[in-house]
C-alpha positions in Angstrom: 5.8 -17.5 -3.0 2.2 -16.6 -3.1 0.1 -17.7 -0.2 -3.4 -19.3 -0.8 -6.5 -17.2 -1.0 -7.9 -18.8 2.2 -4.9 -17.5 4.1 -5.3 -14.2 6.0 -2.1 -13.0 4.3 -2.2 -13.1 0.5 0.8 -11.0 -0.4 4.0 -12.1 -2.0 7.0 -13.0 0.2 10.4 -12.3 -1.1 13.6 -14.1 -0.1 16.3 -11.7 1.0 19.9 -11.8 2.1 21.2 -9.3 4.6 24.9 -8.7 4.9 26.0 -6.9 8.0 29.1 -4.7 8.0 32.0 -5.2 10.5 30.3 -7.9 12.6 32.5 -10.3 14.5 35.6 -9.2 12.6 38.8 -8.3 14.4 37.0 -8.2 17.8 34.6 -5.4 16.7 30.8 -5.5 16.7 30.3 -8.8 18.5 26.9 -10.2 17.6 26.0 -13.9 18.2 24.2 -15.3 15.2 21.4 -16.7 17.4 20.8 -13.1 18.5 20.7 -11.9 14.9 18.2 -14.6 14.0 16.0 -13.6 16.9 16.2 -9.9 15.8 15.1 -10.9 12.3 12.2 -13.0 13.6 11.2 -10.1 15.9 11.2 -7.8 12.9 8.6 -10.1 11.3 10.9 -12.0 8.9 10.2 -15.7 8.2 12.3 -18.8 7.6 15.4 -17.0 9.1 18.7 -18.7 8.7 22.2 -17.3 9.5 25.4 -18.4 7.9 28.8 -18.3 9.6 29.5 -15.7 12.2 30.3 -12.7 10.0 26.8 -11.3 9.8 25.0 -13.2 7.0 21.3 -13.9 7.3 18.7 -15.2 4.8 14.9 -14.8 5.3 11.5 -14.2 3.7 9.6 -10.9 4.1 6.7 -9.1 2.4 8.6 -5.8 2.8 10.6 -3.9 0.2 14.4 -3.9 0.3 14.3 -0.5 2.0 11.7 -1.6 4.6 13.7 -4.7 5.4 16.9 -2.8 5.7 15.3 -0.2 8.0 13.7 -2.7 10.2 16.9 -4.7 10.7 19.0 -1.5 11.2 16.6 -0.4 13.9 16.9 -3.7 15.7 20.7 -3.7 15.4 20.9 -0.1 16.7 18.8 -1.0 19.7 21.1 -4.0 20.4 24.5 -2.3 19.7 23.8 1.2 20.7 25.2 2.4 17.4 24.5 2.1 13.7 25.4 -1.2 12.1 25.7 -1.1 8.3 23.3 -3.5 6.5 23.3 -4.3 2.8 20.1 -6.1 1.6 19.8 -8.1 -1.7 17.1 -10.3 -3.0 17.7 -14.0 -3.6 17.7 -13.3 -7.4 20.3 -10.5 -7.0 22.6 -12.8 -5.0 22.3 -15.5 -7.6 22.9 -13.0 -10.3 26.0 -11.7 -8.6 27.3 -15.2 -8.4 26.6 -15.7 -12.1 28.3 -12.5 -13.1 31.5 -13.2 -11.4 34.1 -12.0 -13.9 36.8 -14.3 -12.4 34.9 -17.7 -12.6 38.1 -19.8 -12.9 39.8 -18.2 -9.9 39.5 -19.8 -6.4 36.2 -18.6 -4.7 38.1 -17.6 -1.6 40.2 -15.2 -3.6 37.4 -13.4 -5.4 35.3 -10.9 -3.4 32.1 -9.1 -4.2 32.1 -5.7 -2.4 28.4 -5.0 -2.1 27.5 -1.3 -1.9 24.4 0.8 -2.0 26.4 3.8 -3.0 26.7 4.9 -6.7 29.7 3.0 -8.1 32.3 4.9 -10.1 32.4 4.5 -13.8 36.0 3.4 -13.5 36.5 0.7 -10.8 40.0 2.1 -10.2 38.7 5.6 -9.4 40.1 6.6 -6.0 41.7 3.2 -5.3 45.0 3.1 -3.5 47.5 0.4 -2.7 46.8 -1.6 -5.8 49.4 -4.3 -6.6 48.3 -7.2 -8.7 44.7 -7.3 -7.6 42.1 -7.0 -10.3 38.8 -5.0 -10.0 35.7 -5.2 -12.2 32.4 -3.3 -11.8 29.2 -5.2 -11.2 25.7 -3.8 -11.0 25.7 -3.0 -7.3 29.0 -4.4 -6.4 32.7 -4.3 -7.2 34.4 -7.7 -7.9 38.0 -8.0 -6.6 40.4 -10.8 -7.4 43.2 -11.2 -4.9 45.7 -13.5 -6.6 48.0 -13.6 -3.6 45.1 -13.7 -1.0 43.9 -10.8 1.2 46.3 -11.2 4.2 48.9 -8.8 3.0 46.9 -6.5 0.6 47.1 -2.8 1.0 44.2 -2.3 -1.4 41.7 0.4 -0.4 38.5 1.0 -2.3 36.4 4.1 -1.7 33.0 2.4 -1.7 34.4 0.0 1.0 33.7 2.6 3.6 29.9 1.8 3.6 29.9 -1.5 1.8 30.7 -5.0 2.8 32.5 -7.8 1.0 31.9 -11.5 0.8 34.0 -14.1 -1.1 32.4 -16.1 -3.9 32.3 -19.2 -1.7 30.1 -17.3 0.7 28.0 -15.7 -2.1 27.4 -19.2 -3.5 26.2 -20.6 -0.2 24.0 -17.6 0.4 22.5 -18.0 -3.0 21.7 -21.6 -2.3 20.2 -20.8 1.1 18.1 -17.9 -0.3 16.7 -20.2 -3.1 15.7 -22.7 -0.4 13.6 -20.3 1.6 11.4 -19.3 -1.4 
C-alpha cells in the first residue's frame, strides 16, 4: 500500500505475519493475545490482528523483515524476561506457502508447515528421528509434514524444529487471508 503524496509518510507498508515459538503451549510462555497486539502497536506496527492464542499476529509495517523481527523480539524479551523465538513472513510468503502445500488433498489439520530461518537440509529426512508413517517435503523456508495419524502420538523429531515453529494448513490459510486483508 502506498500512501498519498500529501501524507507525511510516503513509504510502502508491507503486511507481515509473525509466528511466535512456544507461546501458550503446554503451560509455557503465557502471553495474552491482547498483550501481544499492544506490543505490536507499541513497536509501530499498524492494523494489528492476532489469531488464536498460540502466538500468531498479522500487521503492517514499513520495516524490513529483520527490523520487524528485532522490534518484536525486543518487546517480547522485555515482557517475558527471556528470548522468545519469532518467525516473520510477508503476506505474499504466507500465501505462497499455502499454495505450495505438497499435500493439498490431506486434511489441513494434519499437514504442518514448520517455519524456520535456519538453512534447511538438502534432504528433509537429514537428522530426523522417530519417523513412522509421517511424510516430509522441503519448502523454501519451511518443511511440510503430513501426519496421517495426527500429531498426538508422534515421536517425530526434526532438527530445524529447535528454532522454528509449526502451524497447520488451516492456520496458514487463515493467516494468509488475514494478511491479505491488512494490505
